[in-house]
N, C-alpha and C positions, 0 to 999 in steps of 0.2 A: 503493499500499500504505499503509494507516493503522496505525502500531503505538503501543501505549501502553506506556511504560515504567514499571515500578513496582518493589517489592523483589524479586518472582519473576522479572521479566523486565526485567533492567537494561539500559541502552544499551550498545553496543560500546566497548571501550576502544581508543582510537586509539593504536597503538603506534609505528609507524615511518612515515616519509613520505620522499619525495624519493629513493626507491631507483631507481637507473637501470634502465630496461627494456633490458638487455643480458645476455649471458651471465653476467657477474660478479654482477648484481642478482639473476638467477633462481638463481644457485647459492646465494647468501646466503638467499633464501626457502626453497630445498630444504632448507638445513641447519637452519633455524629449525623447518621442519615436522618434520624428522627427530627433533629433540629435545623436541618439544612434548609435554606431557603431555595426551594426547587424552581422557583420562577427565574432566579438568577443564576444558580449554579448546578452543575451536573457532576456528580460524584462517581468516580472509577475506582475500583480496587482491584490490584494486580498482585501476583505472587512475587516473592523475593526469596532468593537461596532455596535450592533443591534439598530435599530430604536425603539422608544418607541411603546409598544404594540406588539412587535414581541416576540415570544418564541424561544429560542435558541434550544429547544428540537426537533423542526421541522426540523433542519438543521444538519443532520447527518454527512455530508461530508464538512462543512463549509457553511457559509452563503453567498448568492448571492449579488453582488455589489449593486443592487437597494435597498436592504434591509439594507444597512450599512450607518451609518452616516459618517465614515471616511474611508480612503483607505491606504493601505501599498504597497510599491514597493520593489520588490526583483530583483537582478540580478544574472543571471547565467552565469558563465564563460565558453564558448563554446570550447575554445582552450584546455583546460585540458581534454575534452571529447575525443579528438582526440587521436589515438593510433599510 
């Protein structure tokens, strides 16, 4: 996927990293989603660091969250996408 970022399509804001992929970390993300202003922002959660015994070559387009030890949170600004 080849994206070009400009004023109307800004890159995502890297907000949080190293959130453990356990019930406590998932609860933290759930609370963030609960209070997020969805009219303004879009939240994306991605995996970070593979679990032991998993091979990164099997994941061409990024690793799934269940195979990650930690999570990252990105925010996209919706208002700048509107023309």
